[in-house]
C-alpha positions as CSV (number, residue, x, y, z in Angstrom):
1,M,-30.5,12.7,-28.8
2,T,-27.5,13.7,-26.7
3,P,-27.1,12.4,-23.2
4,S,-27.9,15.8,-21.8
5,E,-31.2,16.0,-23.7
6,R,-32.4,12.6,-22.6
7,G,-33.0,13.4,-19.0
8,H,-33.1,9.8,-18.2
9,R,-31.6,9.9,-14.7
10,T,-34.8,8.7,-13.0
11,D,-35.7,5.9,-10.7
12,T,-37.1,3.9,-13.6
13,F,-33.6,3.2,-14.7
14,L,-32.0,2.2,-11.4
15,T,-30.6,-1.3,-11.1
16,S,-32.6,-1.8,-7.9
17,Y,-35.8,-1.6,-10.0
18,E,-34.6,-4.1,-12.6
19,K,-36.8,-7.0,-11.4
20,L,-39.8,-4.7,-11.2
21,R,-39.3,-3.6,-14.8
22,S,-38.7,-7.1,-16.0
23,R,-41.9,-8.3,-14.3
24,L,-44.0,-5.4,-15.5
25,L,-42.9,-5.6,-19.1
26,D,-43.3,-9.4,-19.1
27,V,-46.9,-9.2,-17.8
28,A,-48.1,-6.0,-19.5
29,P,-45.8,-4.2,-22.0
30,I,-45.9,-0.5,-22.3
31,V,-48.4,0.9,-24.9
32,S,-47.4,4.5,-24.5
33,L,-45.2,6.6,-22.1
34,I,-44.7,10.3,-21.6
35,Q,-41.5,11.2,-19.7
36,I,-42.6,14.4,-18.2
37,G,-39.4,15.1,-16.3
38,Y,-39.1,18.5,-14.5
39,N,-42.2,20.5,-13.5
40,T,-44.4,17.4,-13.4
41,F,-46.4,18.9,-10.5
42,P,-46.7,22.6,-11.2
43,E,-49.7,22.9,-8.8
44,L,-47.3,22.0,-5.9
45,N,-44.8,24.6,-7.1
46,S,-42.2,21.9,-7.5
47,K,-40.2,22.3,-10.6
48,V,-37.6,19.8,-9.5
49,A,-39.8,16.7,-9.0
50,Q,-39.8,14.5,-12.1
51,G,-42.4,12.0,-13.2
52,A,-43.7,9.9,-16.1
53,A,-47.1,8.7,-17.2
54,F,-47.6,5.4,-19.0
55,V,-50.2,2.9,-20.1
56,T,-49.6,-0.9,-20.2
57,C,-51.7,-3.9,-21.4
58,K,-51.2,-7.5,-22.4
59,R,-49.8,-7.4,-26.0
60,P,-47.0,-9.1,-28.0
61,E,-43.4,-8.4,-26.9
62,T,-42.6,-7.3,-30.5
63,A,-45.4,-4.7,-30.5
64,P,-43.7,-1.3,-30.2
65,G,-44.9,1.3,-27.8
66,Y,-45.1,5.1,-28.3
67,Y,-42.8,7.3,-26.2
68,F,-42.5,11.0,-25.8
69,N,-39.7,12.9,-24.0
70,L,-40.7,16.3,-22.7
71,N,-37.3,17.0,-21.1
72,K,-35.9,18.9,-24.1
73,A,-38.0,21.8,-23.1
74,P,-36.8,24.2,-20.3
75,Q,-37.1,23.0,-16.8
76,S,-39.9,25.4,-15.9
77,A,-41.9,24.9,-19.1
78,D,-45.6,24.0,-19.1
79,K,-45.3,20.3,-20.0
80,S,-48.9,19.9,-21.1
81,L,-48.3,22.5,-23.8
82,V,-45.0,20.9,-24.7
83,Y,-46.8,17.6,-25.2
84,L,-49.5,19.0,-27.3
85,E,-46.8,20.6,-29.5
86,Q,-45.1,17.3,-29.9
87,L,-48.3,15.6,-30.9
88,K,-48.5,17.9,-33.9
89,D,-45.3,16.4,-35.4
90,R,-45.2,12.8,-34.2
91,P,-42.6,11.6,-36.6
92,K,-40.1,14.1,-35.2
93,Y,-40.9,13.7,-31.5
94,C,-42.3,10.2,-31.0
95,F,-40.0,7.2,-30.3
96,R,-41.0,3.6,-30.9
97,A,-39.6,0.7,-28.9
98,S,-40.9,-2.8,-28.1
99,V,-40.1,-5.1,-25.1
100,K,-37.7,-7.0,-27.3
101,D,-35.9,-3.7,-28.0
102,L,-35.7,-2.8,-24.3
103,E,-34.4,-6.3,-23.4
104,K,-31.2,-5.8,-25.4
105,V,-29.6,-3.5,-22.8
106,P,-28.6,-5.2,-19.5
107,G,-30.9,-4.3,-16.7
108,M,-33.7,-3.4,-19.1
109,P,-33.7,0.3,-18.6
110,I,-36.7,2.0,-20.3
111,A,-34.2,3.4,-22.9
112,Y,-36.8,4.0,-25.6
113,W,-34.7,6.5,-27.6
114,L,-31.9,4.1,-28.5
115,S,-30.9,3.6,-32.1
116,D,-30.4,0.2,-33.6
117,N,-26.6,0.6,-33.5
118,V,-26.6,1.2,-29.8
119,R,-28.8,-1.8,-29.1
120,A,-26.7,-3.9,-31.4
121,A,-23.6,-3.0,-29.4
122,F,-25.0,-4.8,-26.4
123,N,-25.5,-8.0,-28.5
124,G,-21.8,-8.8,-28.3
125,V,-19.2,-9.3,-25.6
126,D,-19.5,-7.2,-22.4
127,L,-16.4,-5.9,-20.6
128,S,-16.6,-8.6,-17.9
129,G,-16.2,-11.2,-20.6
130,Y,-13.1,-9.4,-22.0
131,S,-11.3,-8.1,-18.9
132,K,-13.3,-8.3,-15.7
133,P,-13.4,-5.2,-13.4
134,L,-12.7,-6.0,-9.7
135,I,-13.2,-4.4,-6.4
136,G,-10.5,-3.8,-3.8
137,M,-10.4,-4.0,-0.1
138,R,-12.3,-2.4,2.8
139,T,-9.8,-1.6,5.6
140,G,-12.5,-1.4,8.2
141,D,-10.7,1.6,9.8
142,N,-9.3,4.1,7.4
143,G,-8.2,6.3,10.2
144,R,-5.9,3.5,11.4
145,F,-4.6,2.0,8.2
146,L,-4.6,4.9,5.7
147,R,-2.4,7.9,5.5
148,N,-1.9,10.7,3.0
149,W,1.4,9.9,1.4
150,H,3.2,13.0,2.6
151,E,2.4,12.3,6.3
152,V,4.6,9.3,6.9
153,S,8.4,8.9,6.9
154,A,9.6,8.3,3.3
155,D,12.0,5.5,4.4
156,A,9.0,3.4,5.5
157,T,7.3,3.4,2.1
158,S,7.5,1.1,-0.8
159,I,8.2,3.9,-3.3
160,T,11.7,4.3,-1.7
161,E,12.1,0.5,-1.8
162,P,13.3,-0.3,1.7
163,E,13.8,-3.9,2.7
164,E,10.6,-4.1,4.8
165,P,8.3,-1.2,3.8
166,K,5.2,-0.5,5.9
167,W,3.3,1.9,3.6
168,F,2.2,1.1,0.1
169,P,0.4,3.2,-2.6
170,Y,-3.4,2.8,-2.3
171,A,-5.8,3.7,-5.1
172,K,-8.9,5.2,-3.5
173,G,-10.8,7.0,-6.2
174,G,-10.7,10.8,-5.8
175,E,-11.8,13.8,-7.8
176,F,-12.8,13.8,-11.5
177,R,-9.5,13.2,-13.3
178,R,-8.8,11.1,-16.4
179,W,-5.7,9.1,-17.5
180,Y,-3.4,9.5,-14.5
181,G,-3.4,11.0,-11.0
182,N,-5.2,11.0,-7.6
183,N,-2.3,9.1,-6.2
184,E,-2.6,10.4,-2.7
185,F,-2.8,7.6,-0.1
186,F,-0.7,4.9,1.5
187,V,-2.1,1.8,3.2
188,N,-0.3,-0.1,6.0
189,W,0.4,-3.4,4.3
190,K,3.5,-4.3,6.3
191,D,4.2,-8.1,6.4
192,N,1.6,-8.7,3.7
193,G,-1.1,-6.8,5.6
194,F,-0.7,-8.7,8.9
195,E,-2.0,-5.9,11.2
196,L,-4.9,-5.0,8.9
197,K,-5.9,-8.7,8.4
198,S,-5.7,-9.3,12.1
199,A,-8.0,-6.4,12.8
200,T,-10.4,-7.7,10.2
201,L,-10.6,-11.1,12.0
202,E,-11.2,-9.4,15.3
203,V,-14.3,-7.8,13.9
204,Y,-15.4,-10.7,11.8
205,P,-14.2,-13.9,13.5
206,Q,-16.4,-16.0,11.2
207,L,-13.9,-15.3,8.5
208,D,-10.9,-17.4,7.9
209,W,-7.3,-16.1,7.7
210,D,-6.9,-17.6,4.2
211,N,-10.3,-16.4,3.1
212,L,-10.8,-12.7,3.8
213,G,-12.2,-12.0,0.3
214,W,-15.4,-10.5,1.7
215,K,-13.4,-7.6,3.1
216,I,-10.0,-7.9,1.3
217,S,-11.2,-8.7,-2.1
218,N,-9.1,-9.9,-5.1
219,E,-5.8,-9.7,-3.1
220,S,-4.0,-11.8,-5.6
221,E,-4.6,-9.1,-8.3
222,Y,-3.0,-6.3,-6.3
223,F,0.3,-4.6,-7.3
224,Q,-0.2,-5.0,-11.0
225,E,-0.4,-2.4,-13.7
226,S,-4.1,-1.5,-13.7
227,I,-6.9,0.8,-14.7
228,T,-8.8,2.4,-11.8
229,W,-11.6,4.8,-11.5
230,T,-13.7,6.6,-8.8
231,C,-16.7,4.5,-8.1
232,V,-18.9,7.3,-6.6
233,S,-18.7,10.5,-8.5
234,T,-21.0,13.4,-9.3
235,S,-19.0,14.1,-12.4
236,K,-18.5,11.9,-15.4
237,F,-16.7,8.6,-15.4
238,A,-12.9,8.9,-15.4
239,A,-10.5,6.0,-15.8
240,R,-6.8,6.3,-14.8
241,Y,-3.6,4.3,-15.3
242,I,-2.0,2.9,-12.1
243,P,1.6,1.7,-12.4
244,V,3.0,-1.5,-10.7
245,G,2.9,-1.4,-6.9
246,S,-0.5,-0.3,-5.7
247,L,-3.3,-1.8,-3.7
248,F,-7.0,-0.9,-4.3
249,D,-10.0,0.3,-2.3
250,T,-13.6,-0.4,-2.9
251,G,-13.9,3.3,-3.8
252,G,-11.3,2.7,-6.5
253,S,-12.3,-0.4,-8.4
254,F,-9.7,-1.7,-10.9
255,I,-9.0,-3.8,-14.0
256,P,-5.6,-5.4,-13.8
257,F,-3.5,-5.5,-17.0
258,R,-3.8,-9.0,-18.5
259,K,-2.0,-10.8,-21.2
260,G,-4.0,-11.0,-24.4
261,V,-6.0,-7.9,-23.5
262,K,-5.5,-4.6,-25.3
263,N,-5.0,-2.7,-22.1
264,S,-4.2,0.7,-23.5
265,E,-7.2,0.5,-25.9
266,L,-9.4,-0.5,-23.0
267,L,-8.3,2.6,-21.1
268,G,-9.0,4.7,-24.2
269,Y,-12.5,3.1,-24.5
270,L,-13.3,3.7,-20.9
271,N,-12.4,7.4,-21.2
272,S,-14.4,7.8,-24.5
273,T,-17.7,9.6,-24.9
274,V,-19.0,6.2,-26.1
275,A,-18.4,4.4,-22.8
276,Q,-19.8,7.4,-20.9
277,D,-23.0,7.3,-23.0
278,F,-23.4,3.6,-22.3
279,L,-22.8,4.1,-18.6
280,Y,-25.7,6.6,-18.6
281,L,-27.9,3.8,-19.8
282,L,-26.6,1.1,-17.5
283,N,-26.8,3.1,-14.2
284,P,-28.1,6.6,-14.0
285,T,-26.9,7.1,-10.4
286,I,-23.5,8.6,-9.3
287,N,-22.2,5.1,-8.7
288,Y,-19.8,3.6,-11.2
289,G,-19.3,0.2,-9.5
290,N,-17.4,-2.7,-11.0
291,G,-20.7,-4.4,-11.9
292,T,-21.9,-1.5,-13.9
293,V,-18.6,-1.1,-15.7
294,G,-18.5,-4.8,-16.4
295,R,-21.7,-4.5,-18.3
296,L,-20.3,-2.1,-20.9
297,P,-20.3,-3.5,-24.4
298,W,-16.8,-4.2,-25.8
299,L,-16.0,-4.1,-29.4
300,E,-12.4,-4.3,-30.5
301,A,-11.7,-1.2,-32.5
302,S,-8.8,-0.3,-34.9
303,H,-7.3,1.9,-32.1
304,N,-3.8,3.2,-32.0
305,P,-2.6,2.3,-28.4
306,Q,-0.1,5.2,-28.6
307,I,-3.0,7.6,-28.2
308,A,-3.9,6.4,-24.7
309,R,-0.3,6.0,-23.8
310,R,0.5,9.6,-24.8
311,L,-2.6,10.8,-22.9
312,V,-1.3,9.0,-19.8
313,E,2.2,10.6,-20.3
314,I,0.7,14.1,-20.5
315,A,-1.5,13.6,-17.5
316,R,1.3,12.1,-15.5
317,A,3.7,15.0,-16.3
318,D,1.0,17.4,-15.1
319,W,0.3,15.4,-11.9
320,D,4.0,15.1,-11.0
321,A,4.7,18.8,-11.6
322,Y,3.2,19.7,-8.2
323,E,4.7,19.0,-4.8
324,T,1.7,17.0,-3.7
325,S,2.9,14.1,-6.0
326,W,5.3,11.6,-4.5
327,D,7.1,11.7,-7.9
328,F,7.6,15.5,-7.8
329,T,11.2,16.4,-8.6
330,T,11.5,20.1,-9.0
331,L,9.3,23.2,-9.6
332,P,8.5,23.6,-13.3
333,L,9.0,27.4,-12.9
334,L,12.7,26.6,-12.1
335,S,13.2,24.1,-14.9
336,P,15.8,25.0,-17.5
337,D,13.2,24.4,-20.1
338,H,11.1,27.3,-18.8
339,R,13.6,29.6,-17.2
340,G,14.0,33.1,-18.5
341,E,15.9,36.2,-17.3
342,T,13.0,37.2,-15.1
343,L,10.2,35.5,-13.2
344,A,7.7,37.1,-15.6
345,D,9.5,35.6,-18.6
346,S,9.7,32.2,-17.0
347,Y,6.0,32.2,-16.2
348,A,5.1,33.2,-19.8
349,T,7.1,30.4,-21.2
350,L,5.7,27.9,-18.7
351,R,2.1,29.1,-19.4
352,A,2.7,28.6,-23.1
353,H,3.9,25.1,-22.3
354,W,0.8,24.4,-20.2
355,Q,-1.4,25.6,-23.0
356,A,0.3,23.3,-25.5
357,M,-0.2,20.4,-23.1
358,T,-3.9,21.2,-22.8
359,D,-4.3,21.7,-26.6
360,K,-2.5,18.4,-27.3
361,M,-4.6,16.5,-24.8
362,K,-7.8,17.9,-26.2
363,A,-6.8,16.9,-29.7
364,L,-5.8,13.4,-28.6
365,E,-9.0,12.9,-26.5
366,E,-11.1,13.9,-29.5
367,E,-9.3,11.6,-31.8
368,N,-9.8,8.8,-29.2
369,N,-13.5,9.6,-29.2
370,R,-13.7,9.6,-32.9
371,I,-12.2,6.1,-33.2
372,F,-14.8,4.6,-30.8
373,I,-17.7,6.6,-32.2
374,D,-16.8,5.2,-35.7
375,A,-16.3,1.7,-34.3
376,Y,-19.7,1.6,-32.7
377,G,-21.4,3.3,-35.6
378,L,-22.6,6.3,-33.5
379,Q,-21.6,9.1,-35.9
380,D,-25.2,10.4,-36.0
381,E,-25.6,10.3,-32.3
382,L,-22.3,11.4,-30.6
383,T,-19.7,14.0,-31.4
384,P,-16.0,13.7,-30.5
385,E,-15.6,17.2,-29.0
386,V,-14.5,17.4,-25.4
387,P,-15.3,20.6,-23.4
388,I,-12.2,22.5,-22.3
389,E,-13.2,22.1,-18.7
390,E,-13.1,18.3,-19.1
391,I,-9.4,18.3,-20.0
392,T,-8.4,17.2,-16.6
393,L,-5.0,18.8,-16.2
394,T,-4.2,20.9,-13.1
395,C,-2.4,23.3,-15.5
396,N,-5.7,23.9,-17.4
397,P,-7.5,26.7,-15.6
398,A,-10.9,25.8,-17.1
399,Y,-10.7,22.4,-15.3
400,R,-9.0,23.7,-12.2
401,Y,-11.4,26.6,-11.5
402,G,-14.4,25.8,-13.7
403,V,-15.8,28.0,-16.4
404,K,-18.4,30.2,-14.6
405,G,-16.1,33.2,-14.5
406,T,-14.2,34.9,-17.3
407,E,-11.1,33.6,-19.0
408,Q,-9.2,36.6,-17.6
409,D,-10.3,35.7,-14.1
410,R,-9.0,32.2,-14.5
411,E,-5.7,33.4,-15.8
412,T,-5.4,35.8,-12.9
413,R,-6.0,32.9,-10.5
414,L,-3.6,30.6,-12.2
415,R,-0.8,33.2,-12.0
416,A,-1.5,33.8,-8.4
417,D,-1.6,30.1,-7.5
418,T,1.6,29.5,-9.5
419,M,3.4,32.2,-7.4
420,A,2.0,30.7,-4.2
421,E,3.4,27.3,-5.3
422,F,6.8,29.1,-5.9
423,L,6.6,30.4,-2.3
424,S,5.6,26.9,-1.0
425,Y,8.5,25.3,-2.8
426,A,10.8,28.0,-1.3
427,V,9.6,27.1,2.2
428,G,10.3,23.5,1.4
429,C,13.9,24.4,0.5
430,M,14.1,26.5,3.7
431,F,13.3,23.3,5.7
432,G,15.4,21.0,3.6
433,R,12.5,19.0,2.3
434,Y,13.7,20.0,-1.2
435,S,16.9,21.3,-2.6
436,L,17.9,23.5,-5.6
437,D,20.8,21.1,-6.1
438,A,19.0,17.7,-6.3
439,P,15.6,16.4,-7.5
440,G,12.8,15.1,-5.3
441,L,12.6,14.8,-1.5
442,I,15.8,15.3,0.6
443,L,14.7,15.5,4.2
444,A,11.6,13.4,4.5
445,N,12.3,10.9,7.3
446,Q,11.4,11.3,10.9
447,G,13.8,13.4,13.1
448,E,16.3,14.2,10.3
449,R,18.6,17.2,10.9
450,L,20.6,19.7,8.9
451,E,23.6,17.2,9.1
452,D,21.5,14.7,7.2
453,Y,20.9,17.3,4.5
454,L,24.6,18.2,4.2
455,A,25.5,14.6,3.9
456,R,23.5,14.5,0.7
457,I,24.1,18.1,-0.4
458,P,27.6,19.1,0.9
459,E,27.7,22.5,-0.8
460,P,24.1,23.8,-1.2
461,R,23.3,27.0,-3.1
462,F,20.6,27.7,-0.6
463,M,21.2,26.6,3.0
464,P,18.2,25.1,4.9
465,D,17.2,26.4,8.4
466,A,19.5,25.0,11.1
467,D,17.1,24.4,14.0
468,N,13.7,23.7,12.2
469,V,12.0,26.8,13.5
470,I,11.2,29.6,11.1
471,P,9.5,32.7,12.6
472,V,6.6,34.2,10.7
473,L,6.2,37.7,12.1
474,D,5.0,41.1,11.1
475,E,8.5,42.5,11.1
476,N,12.1,41.3,10.6
477,W,12.8,40.4,14.3
478,F,15.0,37.4,13.6
479,P,17.8,36.7,11.1
480,D,16.0,33.5,9.8
481,D,12.7,35.4,9.4
482,I,10.6,33.7,6.7
483,T,10.2,36.8,4.6
484,D,13.9,37.6,4.5
485,R,14.7,33.9,3.8
486,F,12.4,34.1,0.8
487,R,14.1,37.2,-0.4
488,L,17.4,35.3,-0.3
489,F,15.8,32.4,-2.1
490,L,14.5,34.7,-4.9
491,R,18.0,36.2,-5.3
492,T,19.5,32.7,-5.4
493,T,17.1,31.4,-8.0
494,F,16.7,34.4,-10.3
495,G,19.7,36.6,-9.4
496,E,20.2,40.1,-8.0
497,T,19.9,42.0,-11.2
498,H,16.1,41.6,-11.5
499,F,15.4,41.0,-7.9
500,Q,13.1,44.0,-7.3
501,E,11.3,43.4,-10.6
502,N,10.7,39.8,-9.7
503,L,9.5,40.7,-6.2
504,R,7.1,43.2,-7.6
505,Y,5.8,40.5,-10.0
506,I,5.1,38.1,-7.2
507,E,3.4,40.7,-5.1
508,D,1.3,41.9,-8.0
509,A,0.2,38.3,-8.7
510,L,-0.7,37.7,-5.0
511,G,-2.3,41.1,-4.6
512,K,-0.2,41.9,-1.5
513,D,3.3,42.2,-0.2
514,I,5.3,39.0,0.6
515,R,5.3,39.6,4.4
516,K,1.5,40.0,4.5
517,Y,1.1,36.9,2.4
518,F,3.3,34.8,4.8
519,T,1.6,36.2,7.9
520,K,-2.0,36.1,6.6
521,D,-2.4,33.5,3.9
522,F,0.5,31.1,3.6
523,Y,-0.6,28.6,6.3
524,A,-4.2,28.5,5.1
525,D,-3.0,27.8,1.6
526,H,-0.6,25.1,2.9
527,V,-3.4,23.4,4.8
528,K,-5.6,23.5,1.7
529,R,-2.8,22.2,-0.5
530,Y,-2.2,19.2,1.8
531,K,-5.9,18.6,2.4
532,K,-5.9,19.3,6.1
533,R,-2.8,17.1,6.7
534,P,-0.1,19.8,6.7
535,I,3.6,18.9,6.9
536,Y,4.6,22.4,8.1
537,W,3.0,23.2,11.5
538,M,2.3,26.7,12.7
539,F,2.9,27.5,16.3
540,S,0.7,30.5,16.9
541,S,-0.2,32.6,20.0
542,P,-3.9,33.2,20.7
543,K,-4.1,36.5,18.8
544,G,-1.4,35.7,16.3
545,T,1.3,38.0,17.7
546,F,3.8,35.3,17.5
547,N,3.9,32.7,14.7
548,A,6.6,30.2,13.8
549,L,6.7,27.2,11.4
550,I,8.3,23.8,12.0
551,Y,8.6,20.9,9.6
552,M,7.0,17.8,11.2
553,H,9.5,15.4,9.6
554,R,12.3,17.2,11.4
555,Y,10.5,17.5,14.7
556,R,12.4,16.2,17.7
557,G,11.6,16.1,21.4
558,D,13.5,19.4,22.0
559,T,11.9,21.3,19.2
560,V,9.4,23.1,21.4
561,S,12.3,24.0,23.8
562,V,14.2,25.6,20.9
563,L,11.1,27.5,19.9
564,L,10.5,28.7,23.5
565,N,14.1,29.7,24.4
566,D,15.5,30.9,21.1
567,Y,12.4,32.5,19.6
568,L,9.4,33.1,21.9
569,R,11.3,34.4,24.9
570,E,13.7,36.3,22.7
571,F,10.7,37.9,20.9
572,I,9.2,38.9,24.2
573,S,12.5,40.5,25.2
574,K,12.6,42.4,21.9
575,L,9.1,43.7,22.5
576,E,10.0,44.8,26.0
577,G,13.0,46.7,24.5
578,E,10.7,48.3,22.0
579,R,8.2,49.3,24.7
580,G,11.1,50.9,26.6
581,R,12.1,52.9,23.5
582,L,8.6,54.1,23.0
583,E,8.3,55.0,26.6
584,K,11.3,57.3,26.3
585,L,10.0,58.8,23.1
586,S,6.6,59.5,24.7
587,D,8.5,61.6,27.4
588,D,11.0,63.2,25.0
589,P,10.4,67.0,25.0
590,S,12.2,67.3,21.7
591,A,9.7,65.0,20.0
592,S,6.6,66.4,18.4
593,Q,3.2,66.0,20.0
594,G,2.2,63.7,17.2
595,Q,5.3,61.5,17.8
596,R,4.6,61.3,21.5
597,T,0.9,60.5,21.0
598,K,1.7,57.7,18.5
599,A,4.4,56.3,20.8
600,L,1.8,56.1,23.6
601,K,-0.7,54.2,21.3
602,D,2.0,51.8,20.1
603,M,3.2,51.3,23.7
604,A,-0.3,50.2,24.7
605,V,-0.5,47.7,21.8
606,I,2.9,46.2,22.6
607,A,1.9,46.0,26.3
608,K,-1.1,43.8,25.3
609,Q,1.1,41.7,23.1
610,I,3.6,41.1,25.8
611,D,0.7,40.1,28.2
612,E,-0.6,37.7,25.5
613,L,2.7,36.1,25.0
614,N,3.6,35.8,28.6
615,E,0.3,34.0,29.4
616,W,0.7,31.7,26.3
617,E,4.3,30.9,27.4
618,R,3.3,30.1,30.9
619,D,0.1,28.1,30.3
620,V,0.9,26.4,26.9
621,V,4.4,26.5,25.5
622,F,6.5,26.0,28.7
623,P,4.5,22.9,29.8
624,L,4.9,21.5,26.3
625,A,8.7,22.2,26.3
626,Q,9.0,20.4,29.6
627,A,6.9,17.4,28.4
628,K,9.2,16.9,25.4
629,I,6.4,15.3,23.5
630,E,7.3,12.6,21.0
631,I,5.5,12.0,17.8
632,D,5.4,9.0,15.4
633,L,4.9,9.9,11.8
634,D,3.2,6.6,11.3
635,D,0.3,7.9,13.4
636,G,-0.4,10.7,10.9
637,V,-1.2,14.4,11.3
638,K,-4.6,13.7,12.7
639,A,-3.2,11.9,15.8
640,N,0.0,14.0,16.2
641,Y,-1.2,17.6,15.7
642,P,-3.7,17.7,18.6
643,K,-0.9,16.6,21.0
644,F,0.2,20.3,21.0
645,G,-3.2,21.7,21.9
646,E,-3.4,25.5,21.9
647,A,0.2,25.9,20.8
648,L,-0.7,25.1,17.1
649,K,-3.0,27.0,14.8
650,K,-6.4,25.3,14.7
651,I,-7.2,23.4,11.6
652,P,-11.0,23.3,11.1
653,G,-12.2,19.8,10.2
654,L,-9.0,18.0,11.3
655,E,-11.0,16.0,13.8
656,A,-13.6,14.9,11.2
657,K,-13.9,11.1,10.6
658,D,-11.8,9.7,7.8
659,D,-13.8,8.4,4.8
């Protein structure tokens, strides 16, 4: 039986019932059991509730019971009829298992269907006896001590190797992803965690400074090469490699690399279908805690460690290809390996590269599965195939979007998202976060200016914005308008010859023109990309007549004054000039009646816009400019963003409690 056929995620398998099962089986072993599963109570019109019926009596532990599983039938099937059908062919449908058989699996789940090979696997060494899984720390206040990596100043992090870093990589679990990735958080561990430890002692004074293991567990094992995974997941188990330098959360348990341990093989095993199958037995819940993982049976296989290492390399290359990775260097679309004469050519080459990555990972994962299936003798029970949606690469649309829609739908979304990532990278270059002339982050420290950029890139091909304010408006009102700046970026990266063709390609992928994308969609995409902790902030009037972006790392106390004096007031003045022109047109006897009528309508719209902006300036922006608000990147977006109140575009969910 395959895991999906077993339907064994029921309460009778939970670790919390382990003592009850042990006591029951010790006193009165099971004579017969029917796992009814779904549609146990049809008279209650409840097809979801699952149940089982069983008979026990005092009998020898070696006497096998009879077991029937009705869950292979459709969820809505009449289970009484299913049972009667199975009785007709008992050898095919009936399982036999004694108490002695059930005892071979830790926790004694009522896993009656197991083969002798599976039970034999649990007779050897478990994972804890080979390389013990550990839990990490509980900060006690994630909102205070954790940050998304992109929020803080780069020069305060250990990845830039300053003398006294404050922020360190922190493995916290995350979405279903195998081999590498989910590196998203930093933890405040300055001075060996002094502030965090002090806060812990304030809440738990009964603890000792040198013995905080209850909250900050296994501290001596931090910062090593490790394997980590997400402890609570509605998806399958997924282990990932963590390089040197990270701390660990309770939501991201870990196994440090140890001498004498086949660490790469261990990672391969944990990501195999064999380990997943065993985990279904050990704990049918969504919790993959270190205790459960430690119970996995370990059998040294003739495994090529290069398989797991190559899988990590592929997954890491995929993770680092996006600007949400702290090891991001440049946009793959602009890499010499993928560049063509046009944007369409470049995307086609890049898409072929992504497909090759996906195909290679699929082949390697299936080879990895085959090795462990053979080692555990499960060839008749498991297959090595990996569904395409479980190849956990962002460049794999089946994983990224799921497989409910058509393949063409996924390809359309992937092309659109890739063009949106191109525009996002362009905005990063506009602010000086990135450069076409150097890899990685350029301006990523608090309060940096254009002068700091030019000190590193003296002769840039694409000049960043000088004052850290980029207007996002419905027309080209300013010379540094975001749409015109992007047009210049496109010409710089792909040349003048194919400019119109490339622009049409982007707009076709996005389904709208560039200006409409920037005014309607860009900020929502940015907030989603950075998981409600945006690094570019949108100053926006109540009805969206005026919008301008700033880069939080370049924010200074006078930034709002620059926005007010050089942009908002200037924009109002331009609107007033346009209103004057329309007023003249509406009274011009040489104009047609249609022209005069349209001029009057447009005049009324502009009059309302001017009123909106004057009120916003008076009540919101001018007071902020006078206040010269200071921010501290260490406080994070959640603390800094609300300081600007109604000046910034609202982010739904920003105020939600941190997990």
